[in-house]
C-alpha positions, 0 to 999 in steps of 0.5 A, a space after each residue: 849279858 849284864 842284864 842277864 847276870 842281874 836276874 836271879 841265878 838259875 843254872 839254865 840261864 847262867 849256862 848261856 851267860 857262862 858260855 858267852 863269857 867263855 867264848 868271848 875270852 872272859 874266862 875269869 868271869 866265866 869261872 867265877 860265875 861257874 863257882 857260884 853256880 857249883 855252890 848252888 848246885 851242891 845244895 840241890 837234891 838232884 843236881 843238873 849234871 848235864 848243864 854243868 857239863 855244858 858249861 865245862 865244855 864251853 870252857 874247853 874243859 872236856 875232861 870235867 865235862 865228860 865227868 859231869 856227863 858220867 855223873 848225869 848217867 849215874 843219876 839218870 833217874 833223878 830230876 832233870 838229868 834223864 831229860 837232859 841226857 836224852 836231848 843233848 844231841 841237838 845242842 849246838 855247842 857240843 859239836 866239838 865234843 861229839 867227836 870225842 870217843 867218850 861222847 860216842 861211848 855215852 851215846 852207845 851206853 844210853 842206847 841212842 843213835 850215833 851222831 853224824 860227826 862230819 
């Protein structure tokens, strides 16, 4: 993980680092990395709201995660958000979030098939 953190910052790569830090109990480090990512994202022309949502979900912040997904839906015609929204069902770390009614509502709003939440 230290080698990954030493690489140039990218949201895609950092998503995995934040997730790993959060799931191994290193929440302070995860939050610090997230803060630096958020600053970098705000400078982008089309922020990647879906990846920011993934990071918030990894930190067990469902409310902020769903707020980012709502932003992604609103910005779905901009940048990477369109692709990321369409392909988030197989993302394994969203498993707990899929049981939330907000996830089901978003899937329905996007016209995607319901996810099996066994």
